[in-house]
N, C-alpha and C positions, 0 to 999 in steps of 0.2 A: 504493499499500500504506500509506504513513503516514497519508494522509487517511482511508482506511477504518478503520485501527486507531484513529485518533483519534475517529472517529464512534462506534465501538463503545464506547470508553471514556466518551464523553459521554452515551451512552444511560442507564446506571445513574444518572448524576448528575442527568439530567432527571427520571427517575423518583422519585428520593429527594427532589428539590426539589418536585415536584408533591405528594408525600405531606406534606412539611412545610407547604406552602401550604394544603393541605386541613385539616391539623391546626390551623393558625393561625386559619383562618376558622371552623372548628368551635368552638374554644374561645371565640372572641369572640361567636359566635352563641349559645352556651350562656349566656354572661354576660348577653347582651341579654334572654334569655327569663326571667331572674330578676326583671326589672322593678325593679331596685335603682337608686335615683336618688342621685347625688352632688350636694351642695348647689350646686356651681358650674354644674351643668347648667341650672338654672332661669334664671340670668342670661343664658346663651347662648340659651336658647329664647326669652326675652323679647326679646333683641336681634334674633333672626331674625323674630320676630312683628312687631316694629316696622319692620323692613325691608319686610316684606310689606305693612304698612299705610301707611307714610310714605316708603318708599324709602331710608331711612337708619336706622342703629341708634341712634335717639334715644329714650331710655327715658322713661316717663311723668314722671319727676322732672326731665327736661330734660337729663340726663346723656348725652353723646355717648359711647357704648360702642364704642370702636375696638379693644378687646382681642380678638384673633382676628378681625380684620376680614374677611380673605379667607375664612376658615372660615364666618363669619356669612353672607356673600353666597352662597357655595356652598350652605350650608344652606337659605337662602331659596329658591334655585332648586329644590332637592329638595323642600322642603315645598310649594312652589307646584305642582310636578308631582304631589305626593301629595294634592292637594285640601286643603292647609293642615295636613296631619298632621305635627306637629313631631317626633314620635318617629321618623319615617322618616329623619331626619338621622343617626340612629345607624348606619344602613347605610353612610353615607359614611365614618364613622370606622372601620368594619369593613373596608371596601374599602381605605382608606388604610393600615390596619394590614397587610393582606395585601400591598399593593404595597411597603410598607416592608421586609418580609421578603425579597421578591424583589430590591429595590434593594440591600439589605445583601449578599445573596449575590453579585450582580453586581459590587458595589464590592470585596468581598474577593477575587473572582476576578481582577479587573484589578490590584489591589494586589500580590497574592501569585502571580500568573501560574499559578493552578491552580483549576479549578472545584471541586475537592474541598474546598479550604480554605474556600470561601464557605458550605459546608453547615453548618459548626459554629456560626458567628454566627447564621446564619438559623434554626437550630433553637432556639438560646438565646432569640432575640427572639420566636419563635413561642410559647414556653412561659413567658416572663417574666410573672409575675403582674401587675405594674404595667402592662405593655403590653396584657395581656388586658383589664384593667379599663378603661383608656382607649380601647381599641379597641372598646368597646361603649357608650361614653358620647358625649353631645353636647358634646364639647369639642375643642379644636384640637390636642391633643398627638399623636395618631396622624399627623395631617397634618404636624406639625412634625418628627416622626421621619423621615417619607418625604422631606421637603425636605432635612434635614441629610444623609442618606445620598446624595442626588442632588448636594448641594454637593461632597462628598468625591469622588464619581465624576467629576463634570465638571471639578473642579479638577485632578484627576490627568490626565484626557484632554486637558485644554486647556494643560497646562504640561509635565510630565515625560514624558508618554506620547504624544508626537507633536505637541504644540502645535497642536491643532485649534482654529481660531478659532471655529468654530460652537459648540464646547463652552464656550469662554469667554463667548460672547454669551448662550448659554442659562443659564450660571451667573449672569451679571449679572442677567438677568430673574428667576431664581429667588431671588437674594438679595433683590430687592425683594418678591417673593411671601412669602418666609420671614420677613422682618422685619415684614411686615404680617399675618403669621400669629401670631407671638409675638415681640415686640421683644427678649426676653431672648436669642434666638438670636444677637443681635449679639456676645455674649460668646464665641461659638464661632469667630468669624472670625479673631481674632489667633492662637489656637493652630493653626488650620488653615493660616494663612500661615507660621507658624513651622515647622510640620512639613514643609511643602513646601520651605522654604529649607534645612532641615537635610538632607532627603532629596537635594536637588540637590547640596549640597556633598559629601555622601558618595558619590553617583554620579560626580561630577566627579573626586574624589580617586581613586576606584578605577579610573576609566578612563584617567587620566594615565599610570600605569606601563605599562599594556598598550599604549598608543600608542607609548611609547618603546621597548618591547621588540619590537614587531612588525617593524620594519625589520631588526633583527638576525636574527630567526628566518627572515625571508623570504630574506635573502641567504645564510644557511647552508643553505637548502633547495636540493637540486640541481634541483628542478623549476623553481623561480623564479630560478635563478641566471642563466639566459640572458636572461630578460626584464629583469632588473635592470641588465643592461649598458646598456640604453637609459635615458636620463635621463627620470625621471618627475616632475621638478619642474614645477609649473604655470607657464605663462608669465604675463606681466604682465596680459594680457587676462583669463585665467582667475582670477587673483588679484582683479582688480577686480570680476568677476562674483560671486565668492564673498563678497567684502566687502560688496558691495551687497546680496546676499541676506541676510547676517547682520544688516546694519543694518536691512533692511526688517522682518525678523522681530522684532528688538529694538524697533523703532518701533511695531509692532502690539502687542507685549506692553505697552509703556509706555502706549499709548493705551487699551487695554482695562483696564489697572490704574487709570489715572486715571478712567476711566468707572465702574468698580466702586466706587472710593472716593467719587465723587460720588453714586452711588446710595445707598451706605450713609449718607453724611452727610445726604442729603435725607430718607431714610426715618426716620433718628433725629430730625431736626428736626421733621418732621411729627408723629412720635409724641409728642415733647415738647410741641408746640404743642397738640395735642388733649388731652394730659394736663392741661396748665395751664388750657385752656378748660373742661375737665370740672369743675374745682373752683372756677371763678370764676362759675358760674351764680347769678343773683340769685334765690334760692329764696323771697324775700319776695313776689315777684310771681307769682301762681298762673297756670298755663297753662290758659286757658279752652278750648283745643282738645283738651286731654287729659282723659280721664275720671278720676274720683276713684279713688284707690287702693283696690282690693278688699280686704276683710278676709280673704279667703282667696286669697292670691296664687298658690298652687299650681294650683288649679283655674282660675284666671283665665288662666294661661299655657297649660296643656294640659288635655285632657279625658281622663278615665280610662274613659269609656264604651266598652264593647265594640261 
């Protein structure tokens, strides 16, 4: 009965979430139909075009454009599948925006232990004007939104909600992907770690009085009074096993934390190296393998022919 009732309650949540997802996709699709270009889209399209031609986002000026590197390579795959149509990359931004809405709902569900609470932020993100605009543009921000929500979800699942190691490993991989999508996401990692620490301290403080009061309540209960006559203290062997288990979990957490720190440092270092290299190009030496800069850079990047 409880399972059937739970399934009946989840059905309207699934219907509402589907409507929100459809609304999210429709708003971003409508923005795409307006054919309004934001100035930063052209640099992303040029980077994608250079990946298709050279295999790397090296601009005609010699600049290595690694801003949104993962997005650029995903966009290159989409453009290649679309016969070189760079505007098709907008569909990936739309898909990432829709997935971000679902990921936000799932994250709020896990955090607040109720699927209904997740519908509120999901609806907000679906109708947010900035999210709608970037969800229809060839830029990395919708993908970055999706990654941030997955960060929060995996950090929760891997630490305070069961300590699932697969979630921590997936989080470490997504940290690398996220920092190579937009390096500024690095600023979100310290607040996320601080929030997890505060939540752990609050949960630990709330659970301590309950553990102290439970034995008194059990002894006062007539049902459990007979069972309490038997000593329930674990023996030395059980204590050793429990201690070994706790140390094992702690060791895994420490190893994963060190691995995540190494990934963050490596991603930050590589980002800084490419940034410095981008502005140390000797522009006095022309690149003979690169064609001259077109006087009409817009039509040189994309074609407006129907």
